[in-house]
C-alpha positions in Angstrom: 22.8 61.1 37.3 19.0 61.8 36.1 19.3 59.6 33.3 20.4 56.4 35.5 17.6 57.4 37.9 14.8 57.6 35.2 16.2 54.2 33.5 16.1 52.7 37.2 12.5 54.2 37.9 11.2 52.7 34.4 13.0 48.8 34.9 11.4 49.1 38.6 8.1 50.1 37.0 8.3 47.5 34.4 9.3 44.3 36.9 6.0 45.6 39.0 4.1 45.6 35.9 5.5 41.9 34.9 4.5 40.6 38.2 1.3 42.0 38.3 0.4 40.6 34.7 1.8 37.0 35.6 0.3 36.7 38.9 -2.8 37.9 37.2 -2.6 35.1 34.7 -1.8 32.6 36.9 -4.9 33.5 39.3 -7.0 33.4 35.9 -5.8 29.9 34.9 -6.1 28.3 38.7 -9.8 30.1 38.6 -10.3 28.4 35.1 -9.1 25.0 36.2 -11.5 25.2 39.3 -14.4 26.1 37.3 -13.9 23.2 34.8 -13.4 20.7 37.6 -16.6 22.0 38.9 -18.6 21.6 35.8 -17.2 18.4 35.8 -18.3 17.3 39.1 -21.8 18.6 38.5 -22.0 16.8 34.9 -21.0 13.6 36.8 -23.8 14.4 39.6 -26.4 14.7 37.0 -25.5 11.6 35.1 -25.3 9.5 38.5 -28.7 10.9 38.9 -30.1 10.0 35.8 -28.6 6.6 35.9 -30.3 6.1 39.3 -33.5 7.1 38.5 -33.7 4.7 35.5 -32.7 1.8 37.4 -36.5 2.4 39.7 -37.8 -0.8 38.3 -41.0 0.6 38.5 -40.1 3.4 35.8 -38.4 0.6 33.9 -41.6 -1.1 33.8 -43.8 2.0 32.9 -41.5 2.5 30.0 -41.0 -1.0 28.7 -44.7 -1.4 28.6 -44.7 2.1 27.0 -42.5 1.0 24.3 -42.8 -2.5 23.7 -43.4 -4.1 20.2 
């Protein structure tokens, strides 16, 4: 009887450990995906800001005059 209880307790602890491991893995994966999306959104914002600043006609004329041949 004691052997059965020890085995049952070991199985229960193993199941709990597996559940916690899988839950932590899923949560870490979601966090990594979220950080990746935030990084891409941030890069898109920076690129948009850079494109918008280049479309300023005064800036374009200044750069054109600076680098014209």
